[in-house]
Structure formats: C-alpha cells, structure tokens
C-alpha positions as a Markdown table, in Angstrom:
| # | Residue | x | y | z |
|---|---|---|---|---|
| 1 | Phe | 47.6 | -32.0 | -8.9 |
| 2 | Glu | 45.4 | -34.3 | -6.7 |
| 3 | Tyr | 47.9 | -37.1 | -7.3 |
| 4 | Arg | 50.9 | -35.3 | -6.9 |
| 5 | Tyr | 48.9 | -33.6 | -3.4 |
| 6 | Val | 48.7 | -37.1 | -2.4 |
| 7 | Thr | 52.0 | -38.1 | -2.8 |
| 8 | Glu | 53.4 | -34.9 | -0.9 |
| 9 | Ala | 50.7 | -36.3 | 2.0 |
| 10 | Leu | 52.0 | -39.7 | 2.0 |
| 11 | Val | 56.5 | -38.7 | 1.1 |
| 12 | Glu | 55.8 | -36.6 | 4.7 |
| 13 | Gln | 54.8 | -39.5 | 6.5 |
| 14 | Gln | 57.7 | -41.8 | 4.3 |
| 15 | Arg | 54.7 | -43.8 | 2.9 |
| 16 | Trp | 57.2 | -45.4 | 0.2 |
| 17 | Gln | 55.7 | -47.9 | -1.3 |
| 18 | Glu | 52.4 | -46.6 | -0.6 |
| 19 | Ala | 53.0 | -43.6 | -2.5 |
| 20 | Leu | 55.1 | -44.7 | -5.9 |
| 21 | Pro | 51.8 | -45.2 | -7.9 |
| 22 | Tyr | 50.6 | -41.6 | -6.6 |
| 23 | Ala | 53.8 | -40.0 | -7.8 |
| 24 | Ser | 53.7 | -41.8 | -11.1 |
| 25 | Arg | 50.6 | -41.6 | -11.9 |
| 26 | Ala | 51.0 | -37.7 | -11.1 |
| 27 | Val | 53.7 | -37.5 | -13.2 |
| 28 | Glu | 51.9 | -39.1 | -16.0 |
| 29 | Val | 49.0 | -37.0 | -16.2 |
| 30 | Leu | 51.2 | -33.5 | -15.4 |
| 31 | Pro | 54.4 | -34.8 | -17.3 |
| 32 | Gly | 56.2 | -30.7 | -17.3 |
| 33 | Asp | 55.6 | -30.6 | -14.0 |
| 34 | Ala | 59.1 | -30.3 | -11.9 |
| 35 | Gln | 57.8 | -31.1 | -8.3 |
| 36 | Ala | 55.8 | -34.3 | -9.8 |
| 37 | Arg | 59.7 | -35.8 | -11.9 |
| 38 | Leu | 61.4 | -34.6 | -8.2 |
| 39 | Leu | 58.6 | -36.4 | -5.6 |
| 40 | Leu | 58.6 | -39.3 | -8.1 |
| 41 | Ala | 62.8 | -39.7 | -8.4 |
| 42 | Gln | 62.6 | -39.4 | -4.3 |
| 43 | Val | 60.2 | -41.8 | -3.7 |
| 44 | Ser | 61.7 | -44.0 | -6.3 |
| 45 | Gly | 65.2 | -44.0 | -4.5 |
| 46 | Glu | 63.1 | -44.3 | -0.8 |
| 47 | Ser | 61.9 | -47.2 | -2.5 |
| 48 | Ala | 65.0 | -48.3 | -4.1 |
| 49 | Glu | 66.8 | -48.3 | -0.6 |
| 50 | Ala | 63.7 | -50.0 | 1.5 |
| 51 | Gln | 64.0 | -52.8 | -0.9 |
| 52 | Ala | 67.5 | -53.6 | -0.9 |
| 53 | Arg | 67.6 | -53.1 | 3.1 |
| 54 | Gln | 66.1 | -56.3 | 3.2 |
| 55 | Gly | 68.2 | -57.4 | 0.9 |
| 56 | Asn | 65.0 | -57.1 | -2.0 |
| 57 | Phe | 67.9 | -56.4 | -5.4 |
| 58 | Gln | 65.8 | -57.1 | -8.2 |
| 59 | Ser | 62.8 | -55.3 | -6.8 |
| 60 | Ala | 65.0 | -53.0 | -6.6 |
| 61 | Leu | 66.7 | -52.5 | -9.5 |
| 62 | Pro | 64.3 | -50.7 | -11.7 |
| 63 | Leu | 63.8 | -48.4 | -9.0 |
| 64 | Ala | 66.9 | -47.1 | -8.1 |
| 65 | Arg | 67.0 | -46.7 | -12.2 |
| 66 | Arg | 64.3 | -44.6 | -12.0 |
| 67 | Ala | 65.6 | -42.2 | -9.4 |
| 68 | Ala | 69.2 | -42.0 | -11.3 |
| 69 | Glu | 67.0 | -41.8 | -15.1 |
| 70 | Leu | 65.1 | -39.0 | -13.4 |
| 71 | Gln | 67.4 | -37.2 | -11.3 |
| 72 | Pro | 71.0 | -37.9 | -13.6 |
| 73 | Asp | 73.2 | -35.3 | -11.5 |
| 74 | Asn | 72.1 | -37.0 | -7.8 |
| 75 | Pro | 75.2 | -38.7 | -6.7 |
| 76 | Arg | 73.2 | -40.2 | -4.1 |
| 77 | Ala | 70.5 | -42.2 | -6.7 |
| 78 | Arg | 73.7 | -43.4 | -8.9 |
| 79 | Ala | 75.7 | -44.4 | -6.1 |
| 80 | Leu | 72.1 | -46.3 | -5.4 |
| 81 | Leu | 72.3 | -48.0 | -8.5 |
| 82 | Gly | 75.8 | -48.6 | -8.5 |
| 83 | Leu | 75.2 | -50.4 | -5.6 |
| 84 | Ile | 72.4 | -52.0 | -7.0 |
| 85 | Tyr | 74.5 | -53.2 | -9.6 |
| 86 | Leu | 76.8 | -55.1 | -7.6 |
| 87 | Lys | 74.5 | -56.3 | -6.0 |
| 88 | Thr | 72.8 | -58.0 | -8.6 |
| 89 | Gly | 76.5 | -58.9 | -10.6 |
| 90 | Arg | 76.2 | -55.9 | -13.6 |
| 91 | Leu | 79.5 | -55.3 | -12.2 |
| 92 | Glu | 80.4 | -52.9 | -15.3 |
| 93 | Asp | 77.7 | -50.8 | -14.5 |
| 94 | Ala | 78.6 | -51.1 | -11.2 |
| 95 | Val | 81.7 | -49.2 | -11.9 |
| 96 | Thr | 80.2 | -46.9 | -14.3 |
| 97 | Glu | 77.7 | -46.0 | -11.7 |
| 98 | Leu | 79.8 | -45.7 | -8.5 |
| 99 | Thr | 82.9 | -43.7 | -10.6 |
| 100 | Asp | 80.2 | -41.1 | -11.7 |
| 101 | Ala | 78.9 | -40.3 | -8.0 |
| 102 | Leu | 82.4 | -40.1 | -6.4 |
| 103 | Gln | 82.4 | -37.5 | -9.5 |
| 104 | Met | 79.5 | -35.8 | -8.7 |
| 105 | Asp | 80.6 | -35.9 | -4.9 |
| 106 | Ala | 84.2 | -37.7 | -3.4 |
| 107 | Asp | 82.4 | -37.5 | 0.0 |
| 108 | Leu | 80.4 | -40.8 | -0.5 |
| 109 | Pro | 82.4 | -43.8 | 1.7 |
| 110 | Ala | 80.4 | -46.2 | 0.3 |
| 111 | Ala | 80.6 | -45.6 | -3.0 |
| 112 | Arg | 84.0 | -45.5 | -2.4 |
| 113 | Tyr | 84.3 | -48.8 | -1.0 |
| 114 | Asn | 81.4 | -50.5 | -3.1 |
| 115 | Leu | 83.5 | -49.4 | -6.0 |
| 116 | Ala | 86.9 | -51.2 | -4.5 |
| 117 | Cys | 84.9 | -54.2 | -4.4 |
| 118 | Ala | 83.2 | -54.3 | -8.1 |
| 119 | Phe | 86.8 | -53.4 | -9.3 |
| 120 | Ser | 88.5 | -56.9 | -7.4 |
| 121 | Arg | 85.2 | -58.5 | -8.7 |
| 122 | Leu | 86.3 | -57.9 | -11.9 |
| 123 | Asp | 90.2 | -58.8 | -11.1 |
| 124 | Arg | 91.3 | -55.2 | -11.4 |
| 125 | Phe | 93.3 | -55.7 | -8.2 |
| 126 | Asp | 95.1 | -52.7 | -8.7 |
| 127 | Asp | 92.0 | -49.6 | -9.4 |
| 128 | Ala | 90.2 | -51.8 | -6.5 |
| 129 | Tyr | 93.6 | -51.5 | -4.3 |
| 130 | Arg | 94.0 | -47.9 | -5.1 |
| 131 | Val | 90.0 | -47.2 | -4.2 |
| 132 | Leu | 90.6 | -49.1 | -1.2 |
| 133 | Arg | 93.8 | -47.1 | -0.2 |
| 134 | Glu | 92.3 | -43.9 | -0.7 |
| 135 | Leu | 89.0 | -45.1 | 1.8 |
| 136 | Leu | 91.4 | -45.9 | 4.6 |
| 137 | Leu | 93.2 | -43.0 | 3.8 |
| 138 | Arg | 89.8 | -40.6 | 4.4 |
| 139 | Glu | 88.0 | -42.8 | 6.2 |
| 140 | Pro | 89.9 | -44.6 | 8.9 |
| 141 | Gln | 86.3 | -46.2 | 10.1 |
| 142 | Tyr | 86.2 | -48.4 | 7.5 |
| 143 | Val | 88.9 | -50.3 | 8.4 |
| 144 | Gln | 86.8 | -52.5 | 10.7 |
| 145 | Ile | 84.5 | -52.8 | 7.3 |
| 146 | Ala | 87.4 | -53.8 | 5.6 |
| 147 | Val | 88.6 | -56.2 | 8.2 |
| 148 | Arg | 85.5 | -58.0 | 8.8 |
| 149 | Asp | 84.8 | -58.6 | 5.7 |
| 150 | Pro | 84.7 | -62.3 | 5.1 |
| 151 | Glu | 86.2 | -61.7 | 1.6 |
| 152 | Phe | 88.8 | -58.8 | 2.6 |
| 153 | Val | 90.3 | -61.1 | 5.6 |
| 154 | Lys | 91.2 | -64.1 | 3.7 |
| 155 | Gln | 93.7 | -61.0 | 1.9 |
| 156 | Ala | 97.4 | -60.6 | 3.6 |
| 157 | Ala | 97.3 | -57.2 | 3.4 |
| 158 | Ile | 93.6 | -56.5 | 4.4 |
| 159 | Cys | 94.6 | -59.0 | 7.1 |
| 160 | Asp | 97.3 | -57.4 | 8.5 |
| 161 | Arg | 96.2 | -55.4 | 10.7 |
| 162 | Gln | 98.9 | -52.7 | 12.3 |
| 163 | Ser | 99.5 | -51.8 | 8.4 |
| 164 | Val | 95.7 | -51.0 | 7.6 |
| 165 | Val | 95.4 | -48.6 | 10.8 |
| 166 | Thr | 98.5 | -46.9 | 11.0 |
| 167 | His | 97.9 | -46.7 | 7.1 |
| 168 | Gln | 101.0 | -47.8 | 6.6 |
| 169 | Tyr | 101.0 | -48.8 | 3.3 |
| 170 | Ser | 103.6 | -50.2 | 0.5 |
| 171 | Asp | 103.8 | -50.6 | -3.0 |
| 172 | Ser | 105.3 | -53.4 | -1.5 |
| 173 | Val | 102.5 | -54.7 | -0.5 |
| 174 | Pro | 101.7 | -57.9 | -3.2 |
| 175 | Arg | 98.1 | -56.0 | -4.1 |
| 176 | Arg | 96.8 | -59.1 | -6.5 |
| 177 | Arg | 97.3 | -60.9 | -3.2 |
| 178 | Ala | 95.5 | -58.5 | -0.8 |
| 179 | Leu | 92.3 | -58.6 | -3.1 |
| 180 | Ser | 91.9 | -61.5 | -5.0 |
| 181 | Ser | 88.8 | -62.8 | -3.8 |
| 182 | Ser | 87.2 | -60.2 | -2.5 |
| 183 | Arg | 83.1 | -61.1 | -3.3 |
| 184 | Arg | 81.5 | -59.4 | -0.9 |
| 185 | Tyr | 79.7 | -55.6 | -1.1 |
| 186 | Ser | 78.8 | -53.7 | 1.2 |
| 187 | Gln | 76.5 | -50.7 | 2.8 |
C-alpha cells in the first residue's frame, strides 16, 4: 500500500510525472487493487495530457494508450488517445478512438473537431463535413476555431463566414472543396 499512498499524495499535489513510477509500482505490487489501477490510469492520462500540451506526442502516446487500456469506458481517455493518434499520423486509429469516445459521451466538442480533421486527412470529405457541421450546430464557438484553422480557411465553404456563423449549411456546398486539404488538428 506504500506505493499507492505515495501516488495519492503526489496526485493531490498534481505532480503527475513524479507519481507515474509510484503508480506503476503500486499496480505491479497490488495487481488486483482497483484503486491502484484507477490511480495509474489517472496519472497516465494526466501525464499524457501534459506531454501533449508541450507537443511531445510520441512521448504521450504510451501514456495515453495505458490510460485508455486501464479505463476503456472513459470517453475522455479515449478522446485523448484519439487526439494523439491524430497528431502522430495514425489516422484510422484516431477515427476509431474518437468515434468510440463520442459514442460514450456526445458532449466532447474537441473530440468531434478532431474527428472531422481525421476524416478530412483520410480524404473522407463527406464524413468530415457531416461531423464538422454537427459540431458547429452544437457548439457555435467552434466557428472561431474552424475559420482560423489554416487548412479549413483555405476552403471556400468554411471561409464563407456568413454561412458558417448563421449555420445556413446547404447540401449544394461543395463538400470536397470545403474540406479537401484539412491537415491541422486542433485541441
């Protein structure tokens, strides 16, 4: 229990990186301890987020993967893993994780935006358009992100601020042209 208690103390202080070896050791020593596994998932997820915020996506990947494996029903962990897959170019894996996260919790706007980006990068423009449209209808504040996204701005339908802001989407908007080269992935 010593490793778990040290982990808990470090978690209270939000010292994620320092807590990681203690949390890992607690699970090794107490493999059946649900609290130790939960702590390891939390510490792994928080450490992955910290690495991702610094742009260290390769370093974040095993941490995010561990968090998602330990808590497969946690939509936040799955969305984080999806984002990191997106940032590391594993687009099909990103689609899988982000889709699963959104099926668990539809109120994850960043996951929805990242899913649209993944679809676009896979040249699945109809899917990208549908997901981005759903996002903008649910979360109008994401218009500001989409219109500043260099890859989306290049596209006529996204750049047409009036139609985006007023949500006057039309099936006549050339979807392929609207999302043909999205390469940036936000959040």
